[in-house]
N, C-alpha and C positions, 0 to 999 in steps of 0.2 A: 821789230814787231811792235804793233800799236798796243796801247794800254788796254783797249777793248779785248784783244785776243788774249793778252796776258790774264785778264780777269776771267775769261771763259775757261782757260786752262786751269786756273786756280779753283774755279767752281767744280770742274770735272774731278780734280784731285780730292776736293772736299767730299763729294758724293761717293767717290771711289772708296774713301776711308770708311764711310758709313756702310757701304756694300760689303767690304772685306770683314768688318766687325760682325755684321749679320751672318755672313757666310761661315766664319770661324765659330760663332756661337752655335749656329745650326749643326755644323759638323760635330762640335763637342757634345751637343745633346744627343745626337745619333750614336756616337761612339759610346757614351755612357750607358745609353739604353741597351745597346748591343752587348756590352760587357755584363751588365746586370742580368739580362736574359740568359746568356750563356752560363753564368755562374749559377743561377737558379735551376738550370737544366742539368747541372752536374759536370760542366766542362772543367777539365783540369789538364795541365801540361803533362801530367803523368800518364794520361790515357794514350792509347795508340792513335796514330794520325787519322786513321779511318774513322774512329769513333769521335774524335774532335771535330772532324769535318761534318759529320752527321748532325752533331749538336749545334754547330755554327749555322748550318743551313736551316735547322728548325727555328733557331732564334731569329734569323732573318725573315722567315715566313711569318712569325708572330708579329714582328714589327710592321711588316707590310700589311698584315691583316688589320692592325690597329689603325693604320693610315686610312684604309678603305672604310673601316667602321666609323671613323670621325667624319669622313666625307659624306657617308650616308646619313649620319645624324644631322649634318648641316643642310640636308636637302639636296645634295648634289647627285647627279646620275652616276651610278656605279654598277658595273656589270656584276651579276650574281657571283658570289664566292662562298666557299666553304670555310667555316670557322675551325681551325685546326685544334687538335686535342691539346689541352693545357692552357688555352687562351683565356678561358673564364677565370682561372685562378690568378692570372697576372694582368687582367684587363684594366684594372684601375690604374696601375702604374703605366701601362702602355698608352692608354688613351690620354692620361694626364700629360705624359711626355710629348706626345704628338701635338696636343693643344698648346703646350708651352712653347713649341717651336714656331707656331703660326705667326706671332707678331714679328718675328725676325724674317720670316718669308716675305711678309709685307714690306718691311724696311728694305730688304734687298731688291724687291721688285720696283719699289718707288725710286731707289737710287739708280738702278739700271736705266729706267725710263728717263730720268733727269740727265744721266750721262749721255744717252743716245741723242736727246734733243740738243744738248750743248755741242756734241761732236759735229752735228750737222751745220753748226754755225762757224766751224773752223775753216780757214781757207783751203786746207788740204783735203776737205771733204769732196771738193771738185774732182780729186783723183780717187779717193776712197770709194765713192758711191758707184764707180764703174767696176770695182773689183768684186766679182761674184764670190760669195763665201766670206767676205771681209766686210761686215756691216758696221754700222755706226757704233754698236756696242764694243766690237773688237778694236776699232780705232780709238774709242774713248779709253779703253783699258790700257792700250799702249801709251797713249798720251799721258794718262794718269801716272804711269810709272816712269816715263822719260821726262815729263814736264815740257815746258816750251822749248822747242828745238831751234837753236840759233846756229846757222851754218858759218858764222864769223868766228874765226879762231881768236879774235881779240875781244869778243863779247864777254861781259862780266858773267861770273858763274850763275847768278840768279836768272840769267836769260836762257840757261840750258845750253852750255857751250858744247856743241858737237861739230867740230870743224870738218868731220868726214864720217861716212857711214860706219866705219870701224868702231868709232866711239859709241855709236848707237848699238852695235852688236854687243859690245862689252857690257853696256848698261843692262841689256836684256839677257845676258848669260850665254851669248853665242860666239864669243871671241875664242881665238886660239892663242894661248900665251906660250911662246916658244914652240914646243911640239906637243903641248898638252892643252886640251880643250878646257874651258872654264867648267869647274865642278868635277874635273877628272883627276884631281890631285890624289895621291895616295894618302892613307891615314897617317903615315909617318911624316908628311909634309909639315914644315914649320909654320908658326903663326904668321910670320912675315910673308910667306908664299901665299897663304890664304888671303891675306889683306891685299896683296898685289893683284890677285885674281879678281877680287871684288865680286865674288859670285853670290847671287841671291836665288835660293831655290824657288821662292814665290814668284819672282819676276820671270824666271825660266819656265815655271809652270804656266803662267799667264800666256807667254809666247807660244808654248807648246800647244795650248788650247786653240790659239789663233791658227796655228799650222794645221791642226787636225780639222778645223772648220774648212780650211782651203782644200785639203786633201779630199774631203767628203763632198764639198758643195761647189767647188770651182768648176765642175763639169768639164767641158772641153776648153776651159780658159787657159791662159798662159802659165799660171802657177802650178796647176795640176799636171800640165804637159811637162813642165820643168821637173817636177817631182818624179814623174814616170821615167823621164830620160835619165835622171840622176840614178834611179834604181838600176837601170840597164848599165850605167857606167860602173856602179858599185859591184854589180855582178861580174863585169869584165875584169875589174881590178882584183877581185877575189881569185878568179881563175889565173890571172897573171902572177899572183903570189902563191900559186900552187895550192889554193884552198878550194874546197868543194862548197858551193852555195847550197845550204841545206836548211831543213826545218823538221820539226818533230810532229807536225800535224798535217793531215790530209787536206784540211780546209785551206791552209796557207798555200799549198801546192796548187789547189784548184783556183784560188784567188789570183795568184800570179798568172796562171794560164788564161783566165778569163780577161785579164787586162792586157794580154799580149806580151807579157814579160818573159824573160828567159826561164828555162826549166830549172826547178829546184829539186834536189834529191831529198826524199823523206827518210829520216833516220830515227832510231830509237832514242838516241842521246847525242847532244852536240858536243863534239870534241874540239876544243879551240885550237888544237895543234893540226887538225885536219879540215875543219869546217869553218865557214863564215855564215853565221846564222842569218835568216831572213829578217829577224827583228833588228839585228845590228845594221844591216843595209838599209832597212826602212827608216830607222832613226837618223842615220846620216843623210839620207835623201831629203827627209822632211826638214832637217836642220839647214841644209843647203838652200831649200826653197824659202824658209823663213828669213834667212839672211838676205836673199834677193828682195823679198817683200820690204824689209826694213831699209834697204838701199833705195828702193823706189819711194818709200815714205820720206826719207831724208831729202831726196831730190825734189819731192813735192813741196816740202817746207822751204827749200832753197828758192824754188821758183816763186813761191808765194811771197817770200821776203824780198826778192828782186822786184816783183811787181809793185810792192808797196813803196819801195825806195824810189822807183822810177816815176811814181805819180808826182806831178808838179804840185808844190805847196801853194796853190792858188786859193783865194777865197771862194765861197759858194757863188753861184750865178747871181743871186739876189743882192749880193754885196758889191756888184760891179756895175758901171754905167755901160751904155751901148758901145763904147769904144774899148771896153775891157779894162778901164782904169778903176782903181779902188776908190770907193766912196769915202766920205768923211766918217762913216760908222765903222770902217775897217780898223783892225788893230794897227797902231802906229808903225810897228816893226814891219808889217806886211805892206802897208801903204807906202812906206819909205823905200821899198825895193825888195822885200822878201827876207826870209830867214837866213839867207846866205851872207848878209852883211855882218861885220864885226859889231861889238857892242857900241863902240864909239861912233861908228858910221851910222848905226841905227838911231842913236840919240840925236846926232847932228841933223840927220834927214828928217826926223820927227819934228825938230825945232823949226826947220825951214818950212815944213808942211803947215805947222801951226801959225807961222807968221805970214804965210802967203795969203792973198785975198781969196775969200770963199767964192 
């Protein structure tokens, strides 16, 4: 890969770190506000679950009201809303917290825009731009986590050594180690086992978000079709293992039927000895689709690398005469016969070129 592409990847990773910092700060602020509001409303672990849920819902409503209040104060168009009871007593804290989050929203937005612009300059964007539901932002996120992908097994580590798509799967948390998926180790697993798995929850989360985008936005594209076909396969596999494909919600039953998928049985509670849950099958199908996406991305990097290697190392047109011969302004090593010569051959050829009549 050229130094220009390497620099683009480095810049994407730089902006990605800014984005992640802003995201984590925003999430932390939201969590702290939510915890504060619940505490002020009397939430306690000792309360019955039903009461805890009511308090948590009220705290969430207060936080959302604060966001709308700030937007209205800033002159933005906001649909009419009712101010819930208790908001006035906590409004100072809520509004201050929402405003404290605003700078980080701006940092995140700026970083995402920069990442998208840079991703469109990558050679693999020629492939990515045609994948519906996988935009420049998703490509930039994956590249930020994988780095520059080199498909040469002899490439140095700093080039992003991924001799096969399986290496890319492992990097993004999608590999299967033995008979255990990454992240699926038991709590009793040793430190060495976790190191061998090399699992990162954050990278897996980023890849899952990319998969969700494909599931929802790929339309009649090949990736959503692959996802649906894999769901049918998972349904057949469950039946073959004498398990009943099931769900606890009517909405999921209707969703599967609307997509032309096999019938699910609605049950009150999932029994793992009898049932295979719809959620389990869905996660496996999306995981399968995500691995296919990364395989195609790896192939796009390989094709881009091959295209660059196959380009002849010739000088620009303005540095050649009408017969295609290098002019005297061309670098001696190129004028002497190209970069394929050895060092000694290049020096001797350059000396002959210098001594020959102009």
